[in-house]
C-alpha positions as semicolon CSV with decimal commas, in nm:
position;residue;x (nm);y (nm);z (nm)
1;W;0,036;-0,013;0,014
2;R;0,344;0,232;0,053
3;E;0,352;0,219;-0,305
4;R;0,017;0,293;-0,426
5;Q;0,001;0,592;-0,153
6;A;0,267;0,709;-0,319
7;R;0,103;0,694;-0,665
8;V;-0,165;0,918;-0,440
9;V;0,121;1,183;-0,368
10;E;0,227;1,243;-0,711
11;A;-0,080;1,292;-0,821
12;T;-0,135;1,510;-0,589
13;R;0,243;1,699;-0,657
14;A;0,095;1,677;-1,010
15;C;-0,228;1,825;-0,947
16;W;-0,067;2,088;-0,744
17;A;0,239;2,255;-1,033
18;A;-0,083;2,226;-1,265
19;Y;-0,230;2,514;-1,033
20;R;0,052;2,679;-0,969
21;E;0,168;2,734;-1,310
22;D;-0,160;2,859;-1,467
23;A;-0,358;2,983;-1,134
24;Y;-0,143;3,023;-0,834
25;G;-0,342;3,249;-0,537
26;M;-0,711;3,185;-0,738
27;D;-0,986;3,091;-0,546
28;E;-1,084;2,746;-0,763
29;Y;-0,825;2,578;-1,116
30;R;-0,977;2,619;-1,480
31;P;-0,749;2,363;-1,619
32;M;-0,908;2,325;-1,947
33;T;-0,796;2,689;-2,014
34;R;-0,539;2,670;-1,798
35;G;-0,689;2,975;-1,602
36;G;-0,844;3,058;-1,247
37;Y;-1,145;3,161;-1,100
38;N;-1,201;3,383;-0,808
39;F;-1,549;3,360;-0,634
40;A;-1,618;3,688;-0,501
41;S;-1,325;3,916;-0,642
42;Q;-1,043;4,012;-0,808
43;A;-0,756;3,918;-0,593
44;G;-0,929;3,633;-0,420
45;M;-0,952;3,482;-0,114
46;G;-0,682;3,216;-0,108
47;Y;-0,939;2,906;-0,104
48;M;-0,757;2,710;-0,313
49;I;-0,459;2,697;-0,134
50;I;-0,588;2,745;0,209
51;D;-0,793;2,450;0,133
52;A;-0,493;2,261;0,049
53;L;-0,208;2,313;0,317
54;D;-0,293;2,009;0,535
55;T;-0,280;1,814;0,215
56;L;0,012;1,949;0,142
57;Y;0,202;1,907;0,497
58;L;0,083;1,561;0,597
59;M;0,192;1,422;0,213
60;G;0,502;1,547;0,328
61;L;0,527;1,815;-0,029
62;R;0,750;2,052;0,208
63;A;0,843;2,255;-0,107
64;E;0,464;2,322;-0,213
65;Y;0,327;2,380;0,139
66;E;0,620;2,622;0,233
67;E;0,547;2,828;-0,119
68;A;0,166;2,797;-0,015
69;R;0,315;2,980;0,365
70;Q;0,504;3,294;0,205
71;W;0,210;3,324;-0,027
72;L;-0,043;3,337;0,225
73;A;0,234;3,569;0,491
74;S;0,272;3,817;0,158
75;N;0,035;3,839;-0,111
76;H;-0,325;3,761;0,097
77;T;-0,589;3,932;0,300
78;F;-0,904;3,926;0,454
79;A;-0,948;4,293;0,417
80;L;-1,175;4,299;0,111
81;D;-1,521;4,413;-0,011
82;V;-1,676;4,149;-0,118
83;P;-1,985;3,927;-0,047
84;V;-1,899;3,532;0,101
85;N;-2,086;3,227;0,148
86;V;-1,997;3,226;0,533
87;F;-2,062;2,836;0,509
88;E;-1,850;2,771;0,256
89;T;-1,564;3,001;0,402
90;T;-1,586;2,850;0,723
91;I;-1,561;2,581;0,631
92;R;-1,287;2,570;0,367
93;V;-1,089;2,894;0,522
94;L;-1,149;2,840;0,857
95;G;-1,108;2,498;0,868
96;G;-0,815;2,521;0,673
97;L;-0,622;2,814;0,896
98;L;-0,719;2,635;1,203
99;S;-0,647;2,297;1,126
100;A;-0,257;2,443;0,985
101;Y;-0,261;2,593;1,268
102;H;-0,234;2,221;1,481
103;M;-0,039;2,017;1,216
104;S;0,224;2,281;1,211
105;D;0,293;2,259;1,559
106;G;0,118;2,623;1,613
107;D;0,245;2,777;1,335
108;S;0,099;3,187;1,425
109;L;0,058;3,312;1,111
110;Y;-0,242;3,044;1,063
111;L;-0,395;3,159;1,447
112;A;-0,368;3,509;1,282
113;K;-0,545;3,493;1,007
114;A;-0,778;3,284;1,116
115;L;-0,870;3,483;1,386
116;D;-0,895;3,753;1,163
117;L;-1,162;3,568;0,966
118;G;-1,323;3,475;1,228
119;E;-1,419;3,818;1,357
120;R;-1,521;3,917;0,992
121;L;-1,730;3,652;0,957
122;L;-1,905;3,689;1,331
123;P;-2,176;3,984;1,224
124;A;-2,366;3,689;1,012
125;F;-2,519;3,556;1,373
126;N;-2,616;3,893;1,457
127;T;-2,994;3,790;1,323
128;Y;-3,290;3,760;1,553
129;S;-3,307;3,422;1,580
130;G;-2,923;3,333;1,580
131;V;-2,942;3,144;1,261
132;P;-2,652;3,317;1,042
133;Y;-2,736;3,448;0,753
134;N;-2,555;3,234;0,471
135;R;-2,374;3,575;0,272
136;I;-2,212;3,838;0,423
137;N;-1,949;4,089;0,348
138;L;-1,604;4,086;0,446
139;N;-1,610;4,443;0,585
140;G;-1,888;4,330;0,821
141;Q;-2,251;4,418;0,678
142;P;-2,466;4,140;0,560
143;A;-2,455;4,055;0,206
144;T;-2,732;4,254;0,111
145;G;-2,908;4,267;-0,238
146;H;-2,859;3,894;-0,267
147;R;-3,200;3,728;-0,295
148;F;-3,116;3,439;-0,072
149;H;-2,966;3,632;0,170
150;H;-3,257;3,679;0,401
151;E;-3,566;3,384;0,364
152;H;-3,280;3,110;0,221
153;G;-3,120;2,963;0,502
154;C;-3,021;2,552;0,550
155;I;-2,958;2,331;0,858
156;A;-2,639;2,247;0,666
157;E;-2,521;2,573;0,620
158;S;-2,626;2,692;0,985
159;G;-2,519;2,363;1,163
160;T;-2,176;2,338;1,003
161;L;-2,003;2,612;1,153
162;Q;-1,961;2,514;1,519
163;L;-1,651;2,313;1,532
164;E;-1,452;2,576;1,370
165;F;-1,570;2,856;1,546
166;R;-1,595;2,672;1,886
167;Y;-1,178;2,561;1,866
168;L;-1,099;2,896;1,753
169;S;-1,274;3,008;2,047
170;H;-1,046;2,704;2,234
171;L;-0,696;2,826;2,097
172;T;-0,759;3,202;2,149
173;G;-0,971;3,242;2,465
174;D;-1,242;3,423;2,299
175;M;-1,593;3,277;2,380
176;R;-1,778;3,520;2,158
177;F;-1,683;3,233;1,862
178;W;-1,819;2,925;2,073
179;Y;-2,112;3,140;2,204
180;A;-2,245;3,253;1,828
181;A;-2,170;2,918;1,672
182;E;-2,364;2,745;1,977
183;G;-2,677;2,994;1,982
184;A;-2,725;2,897;1,651
185;M;-2,704;2,543;1,720
186;T;-2,868;2,561;2,039
187;H;-3,190;2,707;1,848
188;L;-3,205;2,440;1,571
189;L;-3,218;2,153;1,882
190;R;-3,559;2,354;1,993
191;L;-3,653;2,346;1,698
192;P;-4,010;2,038;1,597
193;T;-3,837;1,707;1,466
194;L;-3,991;1,389;1,218
195;D;-3,783;1,169;1,496
196;G;-3,462;1,407;1,500
197;L;-3,511;1,483;1,133
198;L;-3,539;1,823;1,059
199;P;-3,665;2,044;0,770
200;I;-3,387;2,127;0,562
201;A;-3,525;2,511;0,449
202;I;-3,496;2,761;0,758
203;S;-3,512;3,137;0,792
204;P;-3,240;3,336;0,944
205;S;-3,481;3,606;0,996
206;D;-3,674;3,453;1,239
207;G;-3,523;3,080;1,252
208;E;-3,829;2,894;1,166
209;S;-3,866;2,609;0,949
210;Q;-3,993;2,596;0,619
211;G;-4,084;2,330;0,369
212;Q;-4,118;1,974;0,449
213;E;-3,847;1,839;0,296
214;Y;-3,607;1,593;0,501
215;G;-3,249;1,450;0,364
216;L;-2,913;1,418;0,382
217;G;-2,793;1,529;0,074
218;A;-2,744;1,882;-0,028
219;R;-2,824;2,146;0,216
220;G;-2,860;1,923;0,487
221;D;-2,553;1,604;0,488
222;S;-2,359;1,777;0,750
223;Y;-2,548;1,951;1,042
224;Y;-2,624;1,544;1,138
225;E;-2,261;1,496;1,071
226;Y;-2,176;1,763;1,303
227;L;-2,444;1,697;1,559
228;L;-2,233;1,362;1,653
229;K;-1,841;1,579;1,603
230;Q;-1,960;1,813;1,834
231;W;-1,988;1,534;2,120
232;L;-1,696;1,389;2,013
233;Q;-1,481;1,719;1,948
234;T;-1,464;1,829;2,331
235;S;-1,387;1,475;2,453
236;K;-1,749;1,360;2,530
237;T;-1,840;1,645;2,739
238;E;-2,182;1,788;2,629
239;P;-2,453;1,471;2,595
240;H;-2,716;1,656;2,444
241;Y;-2,564;1,682;2,137
242;R;-2,448;1,233;2,136
243;A;-2,860;1,210;2,238
244;A;-2,995;1,457;1,888
245;Y;-2,763;1,226;1,694
246;E;-2,904;0,906;1,815
247;Q;-3,289;1,053;1,776
248;S;-3,130;1,169;1,401
249;V;-3,014;0,838;1,355
250;H;-3,321;0,703;1,488
251;G;-3,538;0,915;1,224
252;I;-3,295;0,810;0,918
253;R;-3,358;0,433;0,965
254;K;-3,792;0,557;1,001
255;H;-3,808;0,752;0,712
256;L;-3,498;0,763;0,473
257;W;-3,334;0,421;0,502
258;R;-3,471;0,183;0,212
259;R;-3,349;-0,151;0,100
260;A;-3,414;-0,146;-0,333
261;G;-3,554;-0,457;-0,463
262;G;-3,684;-0,592;-0,123
263;M;-3,519;-0,715;0,186
264;H;-3,243;-0,795;0,045
265;G;-3,180;-0,551;-0,154
266;R;-2,892;-0,211;-0,165
267;A;-2,953;0,010;0,118
268;I;-2,992;0,334;0,044
269;I;-3,090;0,633;0,183
270;G;-3,344;0,837;-0,027
271;D;-3,484;1,154;0,043
272;M;-3,869;1,297;0,200
273;N;-4,152;1,591;0,105
274;E;-4,412;1,621;0,232
275;G;-4,407;1,293;0,341
276;T;-4,313;1,134;0,042
277;F;-4,044;0,908;-0,043
278;R;-3,837;0,941;-0,348
279;P;-3,550;0,659;-0,399
280;R;-3,278;0,881;-0,511
281;M;-2,973;0,854;-0,341
282;E;-2,668;1,192;-0,388
283;H;-2,327;1,121;-0,348
284;L;-2,335;1,386;-0,110
285;A;-2,493;1,124;0,121
286;C;-2,245;0,922;0,077
287;F;-2,047;1,046;0,389
288;A;-2,371;0,849;0,538
289;G;-2,145;0,531;0,607
290;G;-1,846;0,735;0,771
291;M;-2,068;0,919;1,014
292;L;-2,297;0,562;1,094
293;A;-1,951;0,411;1,094
294;L;-1,813;0,680;1,342
295;G;-2,145;0,670;1,559
296;A;-2,088;0,327;1,644
297;T;-1,730;0,331;1,754
298;H;-1,628;0,636;1,827
299;G;-1,369;0,578;1,601
300;R;-1,181;0,297;1,790
301;P;-1,114;-0,018;1,570
302;V;-1,348;-0,289;1,633
303;S;-1,309;-0,704;1,651
304;A;-1,441;-0,876;1,405
305;S;-1,694;-1,029;1,626
306;R;-1,774;-0,672;1,764
307;S;-1,906;-0,793;2,050
308;E;-1,769;-0,496;2,211
309;L;-2,035;-0,367;2,076
310;S;-2,384;-0,232;2,192
311;S;-2,696;-0,396;1,979
312;Q;-2,741;-0,102;1,880
313;A;-2,383;0,052;1,810
314;R;-2,379;-0,300;1,578
315;V;-2,703;-0,209;1,399
316;E;-2,552;0,127;1,323
317;L;-2,240;-0,040;1,182
318;E;-2,368;-0,278;0,951
319;M;-2,590;0,022;0,801
320;A;-2,276;0,215;0,748
321;E;-2,097;-0,110;0,579
322;D;-2,395;-0,178;0,369
323;V;-2,479;0,245;0,209
324;T;-2,134;0,255;0,154
325;E;-2,135;-0,058;-0,077
326;T;-2,392;0,044;-0,210
327;C;-2,188;0,387;-0,276
328;W;-1,922;0,256;-0,384
329;R;-2,127;0,025;-0,708
330;M;-2,258;0,441;-0,811
331;Y;-1,908;0,366;-0,894
332;S;-1,834;0,077;-1,064
333;E;-2,165;0,067;-1,221
334;M;-2,097;0,340;-1,441
335;A;-1,897;0,358;-1,766
336;S;-1,610;0,534;-1,624
337;G;-1,592;0,397;-1,264
338;I;-1,653;0,728;-1,148
339;A;-2,003;0,783;-0,968
340;P;-2,214;1,032;-1,079
341;E;-2,414;1,369;-0,847
342;A;-2,705;1,140;-0,796
343;V;-2,863;0,840;-0,877
344;Y;-3,181;0,687;-0,883
345;F;-3,337;0,299;-0,781
346;D;-3,552;0,084;-0,865
347;M;-3,731;-0,017;-0,575
348;A;-3,899;-0,318;-0,696
349;G;-3,569;-0,480;-0,805
350;P;-3,404;-0,569;-1,161
351;H;-3,704;-0,871;-1,219
352;G;-4,006;-0,603;-1,065
353;A;-4,285;-0,501;-1,274
354;A;-4,121;-0,095;-1,241
355;N;-3,812;-0,173;-1,413
356;K;-3,967;-0,254;-1,730
357;G;-3,671;-0,366;-1,885
358;K;-3,466;-0,148;-1,682
359;R;-3,143;-0,127;-1,487
360;S;-3,172;-0,147;-1,093
361;I;-2,992;0,148;-1,103
362;Y;-3,062;0,458;-1,393
363;V;-2,920;0,841;-1,375
364;L;-3,075;1,159;-1,489
365;K;-2,872;1,354;-1,798
366;N;-2,865;1,660;-1,538
367;E;-2,719;1,449;-1,267
368;A;-2,448;1,251;-1,435
369;V;-2,157;1,474;-1,418
370;S;-1,950;1,413;-1,149
371;Y;-1,722;1,680;-0,923
372;L;-1,481;1,469;-0,805
373;R;-1,691;1,462;-0,422
374;P;-1,497;1,306;-0,179
375;E;-1,808;1,190;0,044
376;T;-1,735;0,817;-0,094
377;V;-1,336;0,765;0,010
378;E;-1,370;0,958;0,335
379;S;-1,612;0,656;0,428
380;L;-1,400;0,432;0,331
381;F;-1,130;0,591;0,486
382;I;-1,355;0,549;0,838
383;L;-1,477;0,191;0,725
384;W;-1,090;0,091;0,685
385;R;-0,972;0,254;1,028
386;V;-1,223;0,085;1,229
387;T;-1,266;-0,250;1,093
388;G;-0,980;-0,308;0,919
389;N;-1,176;-0,474;0,610
390;P;-0,914;-0,468;0,317
391;R;-1,162;-0,423;0,091
392;Y;-1,223;-0,050;0,172
393;R;-0,871;-0,006;0,095
394;E;-0,931;-0,171;-0,300
395;W;-1,275;-0,031;-0,309
396;G;-1,023;0,305;-0,285
397;W;-0,778;0,220;-0,511
398;Q;-1,055;0,112;-0,800
399;I;-1,179;0,506;-0,746
400;F;-0,813;0,587;-0,734
401;E;-0,745;0,481;-1,135
402;A;-1,116;0,534;-1,244
403;L;-1,010;0,894;-1,129
404;Q;-0,661;0,870;-1,289
405;Q;-0,780;0,670;-1,639
406;H;-1,100;0,938;-1,630
407;A;-1,096;1,297;-1,529
408;S;-0,736;1,356;-1,583
409;V;-0,658;1,625;-1,801
410;P;-0,422;1,577;-2,088
411;D;-0,033;1,711;-2,087
412;G;-0,033;1,662;-1,735
413;R;-0,294;1,980;-1,618
414;G;-0,463;1,803;-1,352
415;Y;-0,824;1,716;-1,320
416;A;-1,091;1,859;-1,386
417;S;-1,508;1,751;-1,349
418;I;-1,670;1,546;-1,586
419;V;-1,999;1,588;-1,787
420;D;-2,109;1,221;-1,822
421;V;-1,950;0,966;-1,608
422;R;-2,172;0,727;-1,790
423;I;-2,025;0,790;-2,105
424;L;-1,716;0,709;-2,262
425;P;-1,404;0,867;-2,365
426;T;-1,498;1,134;-2,080
427;L;-1,561;1,478;-2,170
428;K;-1,429;1,784;-1,913
429;R;-1,578;2,047;-1,735
430;D;-1,340;2,314;-1,718
431;H;-1,359;2,334;-1,295
432;L;-1,197;2,166;-1,056
433;E;-1,279;2,263;-0,714
434;T;-1,075;2,280;-0,380
435;F;-1,242;2,002;-0,252
436;F;-1,091;1,754;-0,504
437;I;-0,644;1,840;-0,353
438;A;-0,854;1,904;0,061
439;E;-1,054;1,575;0,047
440;T;-1,082;1,348;-0,202
441;L;-0,707;1,280;-0,247
442;K;-0,590;1,347;0,148
443;Y;-0,883;1,066;0,231
444;L;-0,727;0,834;-0,106
445;Y;-0,371;0,883;0,084
446;L;-0,514;0,897;0,474
447;L;-0,696;0,512;0,301
448;F;-0,338;0,369;0,196
449;E;-0,136;0,512;0,551
450;D;-0,082;0,183;0,720
451;D;-0,018;0,402;0,994
452;R;-0,348;0,396;1,262
453;N;-0,153;0,659;1,422
454;I;-0,134;0,927;1,142
455;L;-0,478;1,129;1,269
456;P;-0,626;0,865;1,473
457;L;-1,021;0,887;1,470
458;E;-0,999;0,862;1,855
459;Q;-0,770;1,181;1,899
460;Y;-0,968;1,416;1,563
461;V;-1,241;1,525;1,405
462;F;-1,263;1,599;1,028
463;N;-1,448;1,895;1,010
464;T;-1,662;1,825;0,685
465;E;-1,393;1,991;0,426
466;A;-1,152;1,677;0,595
467;H;-0,998;1,959;0,851
468;P;-0,852;1,779;1,073
469;L;-0,888;1,991;1,467
470;P;-0,775;1,810;1,800
471;V;-1,029;1,677;2,034
472;F;-0,978;1,919;2,355
């Protein structure tokens, strides 16, 4: 596995070299036209560089890491009059800075940058309910005029800021960040639930839930992940988060979990709107395998018999394995070996009347795209760590080989999103998300790492952008 891990390092090095040559300092990379894109300003926020810092450090790419640090010290500022997405900026940039601070043994540059950014994001919480606005100007003013500013929040954006803000308070002693993030979560936990599940939509202005749409895909996913991880982050000292997480698992099993094609069919996590279940599973929901495994084991390795686990924990670990196998099949059954954004399942099974000669899974054309997302390899990494089952590494290697073959750009220009994963040869999009290096390649690297003492799951929580933060 050392050789395979080295292949991941070389892939990261090559991808970074292409970005460095074509778009260094810009927020995203456009590998096909050899340029870049900034989310909000001509200057850029450094999303790509900051998101990748801990990956470069972890993989031992020291020259690349030191150059990135120097760019941050000399060329970067948050003193910009630009609107930013609070959620994305928190998980990618604030999380990236905090992780880099820890992994570099306390480089003060990163903490100073994190504190500056935290101060600029803090006014987002100045709402009637404490649920933050989804966008804010970095000059501290709400991003007025944005049509989603006031009324169209979601639980993922409101409930996926807490690990980062709490750790910033832990490091600085300034509790304003902790209290702001905690206030938003306290409000969310007071809302009515459906067996622990919250509707995806929420209004920042009054903090009330909107609609009856439930799911673990876009706009809902990481809220549930952070229920568990907030409990783990503070050394399991806040039991109300564990209770809320366990109640949500009950709701997932009752309302969103199904077996496609009967009792022995594939385990899927769909979504539900106004009481109607839809057998559509987003790739984003594939994080759930890792979440369930982490919730069942708290990151500790388990024996083959799993006798040390409670009966409920054994059930949850089995759920984790089953749904992760489904996510793996979302890769293996595509022509490219790469999963699309979402898959529909025939609930009647391959021979059922509802199938009418079609395959048991199918993909809509507008959802056949792949952004090279990390959720499946994240779950493979966690399951490998806690079960030791080598199949998770083998599946991860097959995913990596598919990325090498079908997502790489000619002439060594890194990687690019894919227009339709069902069609060969693949047509590329001129776009590479920052999370490809920050998450996808990082989790593959860790999956192929033999030393379980590298970022042990009992001592670290990974934020939803794969930035490891220590338990305290």
